[in-house]
C-alpha positions as CSV (number, residue, x, y, z in Angstrom):
1,M,-41.7,6.0,-40.8
2,K,-40.3,3.5,-43.3
3,K,-42.1,3.0,-46.5
4,N,-43.9,-0.3,-46.9
5,K,-41.7,-1.9,-49.5
6,Y,-44.4,-4.4,-50.5
7,A,-46.9,-1.6,-51.2
8,S,-44.2,0.3,-53.2
9,R,-43.5,-2.7,-55.3
10,L,-47.2,-3.4,-55.9
11,A,-47.8,0.2,-56.9
12,A,-44.8,0.1,-59.3
13,A,-46.2,-3.1,-60.8
14,V,-49.7,-1.5,-61.3
15,L,-48.1,1.6,-62.8
16,A,-46.0,-0.4,-65.2
17,A,-49.1,-2.4,-66.2
18,S,-51.1,0.8,-66.9
19,M,-48.2,2.2,-69.0
20,L,-48.2,-1.0,-71.1
21,A,-52.0,-0.7,-71.4
22,G,-51.6,2.8,-72.8
23,C,-49.4,1.5,-75.5
24,G,-51.9,-1.2,-76.5
25,G,-55.0,0.8,-77.3
26,K,-58.5,1.1,-75.8
27,Q,-59.0,-2.7,-75.3
28,A,-55.9,-2.9,-73.3
29,E,-56.9,0.0,-71.1
30,E,-60.1,-1.8,-70.1
31,T,-58.3,-4.9,-69.0
32,P,-58.0,-5.0,-65.2
33,V,-54.7,-5.9,-63.5
34,A,-55.2,-9.2,-61.6
35,V,-53.5,-9.3,-58.3
36,S,-54.2,-12.6,-56.5
37,E,-55.0,-12.5,-52.8
38,P,-52.2,-14.1,-50.7
39,D,-52.9,-17.4,-49.0
40,K,-53.1,-17.1,-45.2
41,I,-51.7,-19.6,-42.7
42,T,-51.5,-19.7,-39.0
43,F,-48.3,-20.7,-37.3
44,A,-48.2,-21.4,-33.5
45,F,-45.0,-21.7,-31.5
46,F,-43.9,-21.7,-27.8
47,C,-42.0,-18.9,-26.1
48,N,-39.3,-19.9,-23.6
49,V,-39.5,-16.8,-21.5
50,L,-42.2,-14.2,-22.1
51,I,-44.4,-13.6,-25.1
52,P,-42.8,-10.7,-27.1
53,T,-44.6,-7.4,-27.0
54,D,-43.5,-6.6,-30.6
55,M,-45.0,-9.6,-32.2
56,D,-47.3,-7.5,-34.5
57,K,-44.2,-5.6,-35.8
58,V,-42.3,-8.8,-36.5
59,E,-45.3,-10.4,-38.2
60,A,-45.7,-7.3,-40.5
61,A,-42.0,-7.5,-41.4
62,L,-42.2,-11.2,-42.1
63,N,-45.3,-10.9,-44.3
64,E,-43.7,-8.1,-46.3
65,V,-41.2,-10.7,-47.4
66,T,-43.4,-13.8,-47.7
67,R,-46.1,-11.9,-49.7
68,E,-43.4,-11.0,-52.3
69,K,-41.6,-14.3,-52.4
70,I,-44.5,-16.9,-52.1
71,N,-47.7,-14.8,-51.9
72,V,-48.4,-16.1,-48.4
73,E,-49.3,-14.3,-45.2
74,V,-48.4,-15.8,-41.9
75,K,-50.3,-15.2,-38.7
76,L,-47.9,-15.7,-35.8
77,V,-49.4,-17.2,-32.6
78,P,-46.9,-17.2,-29.7
79,M,-47.9,-19.2,-26.6
80,S,-46.5,-19.7,-23.2
81,M,-44.3,-22.8,-22.8
82,S,-46.1,-23.8,-19.6
83,T,-49.4,-24.5,-21.4
84,Y,-48.3,-24.9,-24.9
85,M,-49.2,-28.4,-25.8
86,Q,-52.5,-28.2,-24.0
87,Q,-53.4,-25.2,-26.1
88,I,-52.2,-26.9,-29.3
89,N,-54.3,-30.0,-28.5
90,L,-57.3,-27.9,-27.8
91,M,-56.9,-26.0,-31.2
92,I,-56.6,-29.3,-33.0
93,S,-59.5,-31.0,-31.2
94,G,-61.7,-27.9,-31.6
95,G,-60.9,-27.5,-35.3
96,E,-59.5,-24.0,-34.9
97,K,-57.4,-22.4,-37.7
98,L,-53.9,-23.9,-37.3
99,D,-51.6,-24.8,-40.2
100,L,-48.2,-25.2,-38.6
101,F,-46.7,-25.5,-35.2
102,N,-43.5,-26.7,-33.6
103,M,-43.1,-29.3,-30.8
104,F,-40.4,-31.0,-28.9
105,G,-39.3,-34.4,-30.2
106,S,-40.4,-36.1,-27.1
107,E,-44.0,-35.2,-28.0
108,F,-43.7,-36.0,-31.7
109,A,-44.1,-39.8,-31.5
110,V,-47.1,-39.4,-29.3
111,A,-48.7,-36.8,-31.6
112,V,-48.2,-39.2,-34.6
113,A,-49.7,-42.1,-32.7
114,Q,-52.7,-40.0,-31.7
115,N,-53.3,-39.0,-35.3
116,K,-52.8,-35.3,-34.6
117,L,-50.3,-34.7,-37.4
118,A,-50.8,-34.8,-41.1
119,A,-48.4,-36.7,-43.3
120,M,-46.7,-34.2,-45.6
121,E,-47.9,-34.7,-49.2
122,P,-45.1,-36.3,-51.3
123,E,-45.7,-34.1,-54.3
124,L,-45.1,-31.0,-52.1
125,L,-42.0,-32.5,-50.6
126,S,-40.5,-32.9,-54.0
127,G,-42.1,-29.6,-55.3
128,E,-42.8,-26.6,-53.2
129,A,-40.6,-27.8,-50.3
130,K,-37.9,-29.4,-52.5
131,D,-35.1,-27.1,-51.3
132,A,-36.0,-27.6,-47.6
133,T,-36.1,-31.4,-48.1
134,E,-32.6,-31.3,-49.6
135,A,-31.3,-29.0,-46.8
136,L,-32.5,-31.6,-44.2
137,G,-30.9,-34.5,-46.0
138,D,-30.9,-37.7,-43.9
139,Y,-32.2,-35.7,-40.8
140,I,-35.7,-35.9,-42.3
141,K,-35.6,-39.7,-41.5
142,G,-36.0,-38.7,-37.9
143,A,-39.5,-37.5,-38.6
144,T,-40.4,-40.2,-41.0
145,V,-42.8,-42.9,-39.7
146,N,-43.8,-46.0,-41.7
147,G,-42.6,-44.3,-44.9
148,S,-44.5,-41.0,-44.4
149,V,-42.9,-37.7,-43.4
150,Y,-44.8,-36.1,-40.5
151,G,-42.5,-33.1,-39.8
152,F,-39.3,-31.2,-40.5
153,P,-36.7,-31.4,-37.7
154,V,-35.2,-28.0,-36.9
155,L,-31.6,-27.9,-38.2
156,K,-29.5,-27.0,-35.2
157,D,-27.3,-29.0,-32.8
158,M,-28.6,-32.5,-33.4
159,A,-27.0,-34.1,-30.4
160,N,-27.9,-33.7,-26.7
161,V,-25.7,-33.3,-23.7
162,R,-27.2,-33.6,-20.2
163,G,-26.1,-30.5,-18.4
164,V,-26.8,-27.6,-16.0
165,S,-26.7,-23.8,-16.2
166,M,-25.5,-21.9,-13.1
167,N,-25.7,-18.3,-12.0
168,K,-22.1,-17.0,-12.5
169,D,-22.7,-13.9,-10.3
170,I,-23.5,-16.2,-7.3
171,L,-20.5,-18.4,-8.0
172,E,-18.2,-15.4,-8.1
173,K,-19.8,-13.8,-5.1
174,H,-18.8,-16.9,-3.0
175,G,-15.6,-17.8,-4.7
176,L,-17.0,-21.0,-6.2
177,L,-16.5,-20.3,-9.9
178,E,-13.3,-22.4,-10.2
179,E,-15.1,-25.3,-8.6
180,A,-18.1,-24.9,-10.9
181,E,-15.9,-24.9,-13.9
182,K,-14.7,-28.4,-13.0
183,V,-18.2,-29.9,-12.5
184,K,-18.6,-33.1,-14.6
185,S,-20.9,-35.2,-12.6
186,P,-24.1,-35.0,-10.4
187,D,-22.0,-35.7,-7.3
188,E,-19.7,-32.7,-8.0
189,L,-22.8,-30.6,-8.7
190,A,-24.3,-31.7,-5.4
191,G,-21.2,-30.5,-3.6
192,L,-21.9,-27.0,-4.9
193,F,-25.6,-27.2,-4.0
194,D,-24.7,-28.2,-0.4
195,K,-22.6,-25.1,0.0
196,L,-25.2,-22.8,-1.5
197,M,-27.9,-24.1,0.9
198,T,-25.9,-22.2,3.6
199,L,-24.6,-19.3,1.5
200,E,-27.8,-18.5,-0.3
201,P,-30.6,-19.7,2.0
202,D,-33.3,-17.8,0.1
203,M,-32.3,-19.3,-3.3
204,V,-33.4,-22.8,-4.4
205,P,-30.4,-24.6,-5.9
206,V,-32.0,-26.1,-9.0
207,C,-35.2,-26.7,-11.0
208,A,-36.1,-28.7,-14.1
209,Q,-35.6,-27.3,-17.6
210,N,-39.4,-26.8,-18.2
211,N,-42.8,-28.3,-17.4
212,G,-42.3,-31.0,-20.1
213,T,-39.0,-32.4,-18.8
214,S,-37.8,-33.7,-15.4
215,I,-34.6,-33.4,-13.5
216,M,-33.7,-36.9,-14.7
217,D,-34.4,-36.0,-18.4
218,S,-32.1,-33.0,-18.4
219,G,-29.4,-34.0,-16.0
220,F,-29.1,-37.8,-15.8
221,A,-30.6,-39.7,-18.8
222,T,-28.0,-41.8,-20.7
223,Y,-30.4,-43.9,-22.7
224,D,-32.0,-43.7,-26.1
225,S,-35.7,-43.2,-25.4
226,L,-36.7,-44.6,-28.8
227,G,-39.3,-41.8,-28.9
228,D,-41.6,-42.4,-25.9
229,R,-39.6,-44.2,-23.2
230,F,-41.9,-47.2,-23.4
231,G,-39.0,-49.4,-24.2
232,V,-35.5,-47.9,-24.5
233,L,-31.9,-48.7,-25.3
234,M,-29.7,-48.3,-22.2
235,D,-26.1,-47.1,-22.2
236,Y,-26.4,-44.5,-24.9
237,G,-27.7,-47.1,-27.4
238,Q,-24.2,-48.4,-27.8
239,G,-24.8,-52.1,-27.0
240,E,-27.1,-54.6,-28.6
241,L,-30.4,-53.5,-30.0
242,K,-32.4,-54.9,-27.1
243,V,-35.4,-52.9,-26.0
244,E,-35.7,-52.7,-22.2
245,N,-38.3,-51.5,-19.8
246,L,-36.6,-48.4,-18.5
247,Y,-38.7,-48.3,-15.3
248,E,-37.7,-51.8,-14.3
249,T,-34.0,-51.2,-14.6
250,Q,-31.7,-50.9,-11.6
251,W,-30.4,-47.7,-13.2
252,Y,-33.8,-46.1,-13.0
253,E,-34.4,-47.2,-9.4
254,D,-30.9,-45.9,-8.3
255,T,-31.4,-42.6,-10.1
256,V,-34.9,-41.8,-8.7
257,N,-33.6,-42.6,-5.3
258,Y,-30.6,-40.3,-5.9
259,I,-32.9,-37.5,-7.1
260,H,-35.3,-38.0,-4.1
261,D,-32.3,-37.5,-1.8
262,W,-31.6,-34.2,-3.5
263,Y,-35.2,-33.2,-3.0
264,E,-35.2,-34.1,0.7
265,K,-32.0,-32.0,1.1
266,G,-33.8,-29.0,-0.4
267,Y,-31.8,-28.9,-3.6
268,I,-34.8,-29.1,-5.9
269,L,-37.6,-26.6,-6.2
270,K,-40.6,-27.9,-4.3
271,D,-43.6,-29.2,-6.2
272,S,-41.9,-28.4,-9.5
273,S,-44.0,-31.0,-11.4
274,V,-47.1,-28.9,-10.9
275,N,-45.5,-25.5,-10.8
276,P,-47.0,-23.4,-13.6
277,D,-43.7,-21.5,-14.1
278,T,-41.0,-23.0,-16.3
279,G,-37.3,-23.3,-15.7
280,M,-36.1,-20.2,-17.6
281,P,-38.5,-17.6,-16.0
282,L,-37.5,-19.1,-12.6
283,Y,-33.8,-18.8,-13.4
284,K,-34.3,-15.3,-14.7
285,S,-36.2,-14.2,-11.6
286,G,-33.3,-15.3,-9.4
287,K,-35.5,-17.7,-7.5
288,V,-33.2,-20.7,-8.5
289,F,-29.5,-20.8,-8.7
290,A,-29.4,-23.4,-11.6
291,N,-31.5,-24.8,-14.3
292,M,-31.1,-28.4,-15.6
293,C,-31.1,-28.4,-19.4
294,D,-29.9,-30.0,-22.6
295,Y,-26.6,-28.6,-23.7
296,H,-24.5,-28.0,-26.8
297,I,-21.5,-25.9,-27.7
298,A,-23.0,-22.5,-26.7
299,T,-25.9,-23.2,-24.4
300,A,-24.6,-21.0,-21.6
301,P,-24.3,-17.9,-23.7
302,V,-27.7,-18.5,-25.2
303,I,-29.2,-18.7,-21.7
304,E,-27.3,-15.7,-20.6
305,N,-28.7,-13.7,-23.6
306,M,-32.3,-14.9,-22.7
307,S,-32.1,-14.3,-19.0
308,G,-29.6,-11.4,-18.7
309,I,-27.8,-13.5,-16.0
310,P,-24.1,-14.3,-16.5
311,T,-24.1,-18.1,-16.8
312,Q,-21.7,-20.9,-16.2
313,G,-22.5,-24.2,-17.9
314,A,-21.5,-27.8,-17.1
315,W,-21.8,-31.0,-19.1
316,L,-22.9,-34.0,-17.0
317,A,-22.6,-36.6,-19.8
318,D,-21.3,-37.2,-23.2
319,P,-23.0,-35.8,-26.4
320,L,-25.4,-38.3,-27.9
321,T,-27.3,-38.3,-31.1
322,T,-30.6,-40.3,-31.3
323,T,-33.7,-40.0,-33.4
324,T,-35.2,-38.0,-30.5
325,S,-32.3,-35.5,-30.4
326,M,-32.5,-35.1,-34.2
327,N,-36.1,-34.4,-33.6
328,G,-35.2,-32.0,-30.8
329,V,-37.8,-29.6,-32.2
330,V,-40.0,-30.5,-35.1
331,M,-42.1,-28.3,-37.4
332,A,-45.3,-30.1,-38.0
333,I,-48.7,-29.7,-39.8
334,P,-51.8,-30.6,-37.8
335,V,-54.3,-33.1,-39.3
336,T,-56.9,-30.3,-39.4
337,C,-54.9,-28.2,-41.9
338,K,-57.1,-27.6,-45.0
339,D,-54.3,-26.9,-47.5
340,Q,-50.7,-27.9,-47.1
341,T,-49.4,-26.0,-50.2
342,P,-48.9,-22.5,-48.7
343,V,-47.5,-24.1,-45.5
344,M,-44.9,-26.1,-47.4
345,K,-44.0,-22.9,-49.3
346,F,-43.4,-21.2,-46.0
347,L,-41.4,-24.1,-44.6
348,N,-39.2,-24.0,-47.7
349,L,-38.3,-20.4,-46.9
350,M,-37.7,-21.2,-43.2
351,Y,-35.0,-23.7,-44.3
352,T,-33.4,-21.9,-47.2
353,D,-33.9,-18.1,-46.9
354,P,-31.8,-16.2,-44.4
355,E,-34.0,-13.1,-44.6
356,V,-37.1,-15.1,-43.4
357,I,-35.4,-17.1,-40.7
358,N,-33.6,-14.1,-39.3
359,I,-36.9,-12.2,-38.9
360,I,-38.4,-15.1,-37.1
361,D,-35.3,-15.7,-34.9
362,W,-34.3,-12.2,-34.2
363,G,-37.0,-9.7,-35.2
364,V,-36.6,-6.4,-37.0
365,E,-33.1,-5.1,-37.8
366,G,-32.6,-1.7,-36.1
367,D,-35.4,-2.3,-33.6
368,H,-34.4,-5.7,-32.1
369,Y,-30.8,-6.2,-33.3
370,V,-27.9,-4.6,-35.1
371,H,-24.8,-6.1,-36.7
372,V,-21.6,-6.0,-34.8
373,D,-19.0,-4.0,-36.7
374,G,-16.2,-6.0,-38.3
375,T,-18.2,-9.3,-38.3
376,K,-20.1,-11.1,-41.0
377,N,-22.9,-12.8,-39.0
378,I,-22.7,-11.5,-35.4
379,I,-25.5,-9.4,-34.1
380,T,-26.4,-7.7,-30.7
381,Y,-28.9,-5.4,-29.2
382,P,-29.2,-1.8,-30.5
383,E,-28.1,1.0,-28.2
384,G,-30.5,1.4,-25.3
385,V,-32.0,-2.1,-25.8
386,T,-31.4,-4.9,-23.3
387,S,-32.9,-8.4,-22.6
388,D,-35.2,-6.7,-20.1
389,N,-36.7,-4.1,-22.4
390,T,-36.5,-5.6,-25.9
391,G,-39.8,-6.1,-27.7
392,Y,-38.6,-9.4,-29.3
393,G,-36.3,-11.3,-27.0
394,M,-37.0,-14.8,-28.3
395,N,-33.3,-15.8,-28.6
396,C,-34.5,-19.2,-29.7
397,G,-32.8,-19.9,-33.0
398,W,-33.0,-23.6,-32.2
399,E,-36.7,-23.5,-32.3
400,F,-37.4,-22.6,-36.0
401,G,-36.4,-23.9,-39.4
402,N,-32.7,-23.9,-40.3
403,Q,-30.7,-22.2,-37.5
404,L,-27.5,-22.8,-39.5
405,I,-28.4,-20.0,-42.0
406,S,-29.3,-17.4,-39.3
407,Y,-27.2,-14.8,-37.5
408,V,-25.2,-15.5,-34.4
409,W,-25.9,-13.5,-31.2
410,E,-22.9,-11.7,-29.7
411,N,-21.1,-13.8,-27.1
412,T,-22.7,-17.0,-28.4
413,G,-19.9,-17.6,-30.9
414,E,-17.8,-16.2,-33.7
415,D,-18.5,-16.2,-37.4
416,D,-17.5,-19.9,-37.5
417,Y,-20.0,-20.8,-34.9
418,Y,-22.1,-23.0,-37.1
419,D,-19.0,-24.8,-38.4
420,K,-18.3,-25.7,-34.8
421,M,-21.9,-26.8,-34.3
422,A,-21.5,-29.1,-37.3
423,E,-18.3,-30.5,-35.7
424,F,-20.2,-31.1,-32.5
425,N,-22.9,-33.0,-34.3
426,N,-20.4,-35.1,-36.2
427,S,-18.3,-36.0,-33.1
428,S,-21.1,-37.1,-30.8
429,K,-21.9,-40.6,-29.9
430,K,-24.5,-42.1,-32.2
431,S,-27.2,-44.5,-30.9
432,K,-27.3,-47.7,-33.0
433,A,-31.0,-47.0,-33.4
434,C,-30.4,-43.4,-34.8
435,G,-32.9,-42.9,-37.6
436,F,-35.4,-45.5,-36.2
437,S,-39.0,-44.2,-35.6
438,F,-41.5,-46.3,-33.8
439,D,-44.9,-46.6,-35.4
440,S,-47.2,-47.1,-32.4
441,G,-50.4,-47.6,-34.4
442,A,-50.7,-51.3,-33.5
443,V,-50.5,-50.5,-29.8
444,K,-52.2,-47.1,-29.6
445,T,-54.7,-48.3,-26.9
446,E,-51.8,-49.4,-24.7
447,I,-49.9,-46.2,-25.4
448,A,-52.8,-44.1,-24.3
449,A,-53.1,-46.1,-21.1
450,L,-49.3,-45.8,-20.5
451,N,-49.4,-42.1,-21.0
452,N,-52.1,-41.8,-18.3
453,V,-49.9,-43.8,-15.9
454,T,-46.7,-41.8,-16.6
455,N,-48.6,-38.6,-16.1
456,E,-49.5,-39.8,-12.6
457,Y,-46.1,-41.0,-11.5
458,R,-43.1,-40.1,-13.8
459,F,-42.5,-36.5,-13.0
460,G,-43.2,-36.9,-9.3
461,L,-40.5,-39.6,-9.2
462,E,-38.0,-38.0,-11.6
463,N,-38.2,-34.6,-9.9
464,G,-37.7,-36.2,-6.5
465,E,-41.1,-35.3,-5.0
466,M,-42.4,-38.9,-4.6
467,D,-40.7,-41.4,-2.3
468,P,-39.4,-44.3,-4.6
469,D,-39.8,-46.8,-1.9
470,V,-43.5,-46.1,-1.9
471,Y,-44.4,-45.1,-5.4
472,L,-41.9,-46.9,-7.7
473,P,-43.5,-50.3,-7.1
474,K,-46.9,-48.8,-7.8
475,F,-45.6,-47.2,-10.9
476,R,-44.1,-50.4,-12.2
477,Q,-47.3,-52.4,-11.5
478,A,-49.5,-49.8,-13.2
479,L,-47.3,-49.9,-16.3
480,K,-47.6,-53.6,-16.5
481,E,-51.4,-53.4,-16.2
482,A,-51.5,-50.7,-18.9
483,G,-49.6,-53.0,-21.4
484,I,-46.0,-51.9,-21.4
485,E,-44.8,-55.4,-22.2
486,K,-46.9,-55.6,-25.3
487,V,-45.5,-52.2,-26.5
488,I,-41.9,-53.3,-25.9
489,A,-42.5,-56.5,-27.9
490,E,-43.9,-54.5,-30.8
491,K,-41.1,-51.9,-30.6
492,Q,-38.5,-54.7,-30.6
493,A,-40.1,-56.3,-33.7
494,Q,-40.0,-53.0,-35.6
495,L,-36.5,-52.3,-34.5
496,D,-35.3,-55.7,-35.6
497,A,-37.0,-55.2,-39.0
498,W,-35.5,-51.7,-39.3
499,A,-32.0,-53.0,-38.4
500,A,-32.2,-55.8,-41.0
501,A,-33.1,-53.2,-43.7
502,Q,-30.2,-50.9,-43.0
């Protein structure tokens, strides 16, 4: 068994202190050595596949480092993706111990509006978290609302591409790999699905990325959501800064009809809007052939590493950077946190310390990963360990802190992987509203009502389950009654003021 390095260092410190005391006489001998108790914080996060079985081992390794560097102990609380935000909301409303959690950018604006997040204290941003703030640079603007910072975006690929991941074994089995490699549009993807309905009758062609996204979100959306979709910029945000009602556009009507046609043909998993399973476990199980998902330069290898399934990816749109994509995942402090100081110390390490972020991303060296010979940053499974039996198969570097200082998993990329990611970020289309964050405080009543309406209709329509001829008019009318026009007017006013100040 390995020695506990922290305990060894502590023992050495005590021994050194006692030796010094011996040189100082009787008074020095009677002076006790003060060792301050570490601050304790609770960090919750979602798991894309399964909750790792070795979480205790990873937590112990992490705390060995954080105790030494910042005198903080971190309680890791992994949660299933399918119920993650419900559990977080319950912890916050119930006043449970929670100091830090991550969330998708699509949920960030809503959480700010609902007063669930604490504004990060300015003196800590310039003090304990100064290095992290500098590492984030302008990206911190994505999580800044009305002058206050409410979170740290995870540093990763900051642009999104609508795409799909496909089971390469199935493609090769039926001689369809070459056709799949040429897929660049939903119509071309539908051609594959149509063939697979006959060739693999027991396999559903596709499902949504997860419970919090729809088929439209991951495969079709070409607008800037401006945070909450209650007023968007169409056409990648490349035109004038005119906020439109997404749900009244001809594009939305045409797209939900197109997706409904897919559903009627059997391409989409039935009742996926209420299915407790998320996209990745369904894909890993072999129940579905493909999984709609946001893409970047190496999404297919990442999914292959998580699922153990050889994967062929396809981009269905151009890369786009928006405030929401910059906030793809945000590290946030709940309003119930009692003391931000140790949290900000820990966040600072997550954005600047490779030792810390690699433990969180990949686990314990030797147990969960080893370095690939002849490389600087490439890692893989130890001998005898696979994606099926690993005790820490998170494979979610995009979920925590600063991915750009972490190791790269074998087959994901080479040593220059993060240079290529930076190039991907820099070459993407940029929405003209990139950096704008909507402060919904003035219309929070309307936002709450609109969320209730979208919870009733949006996923059903955007996953193809609801007939648009019947339910789209009802959806539009309910949105009007809930106050969407007032929200759009407020968003337009804020966007105009923001643009004038740039």
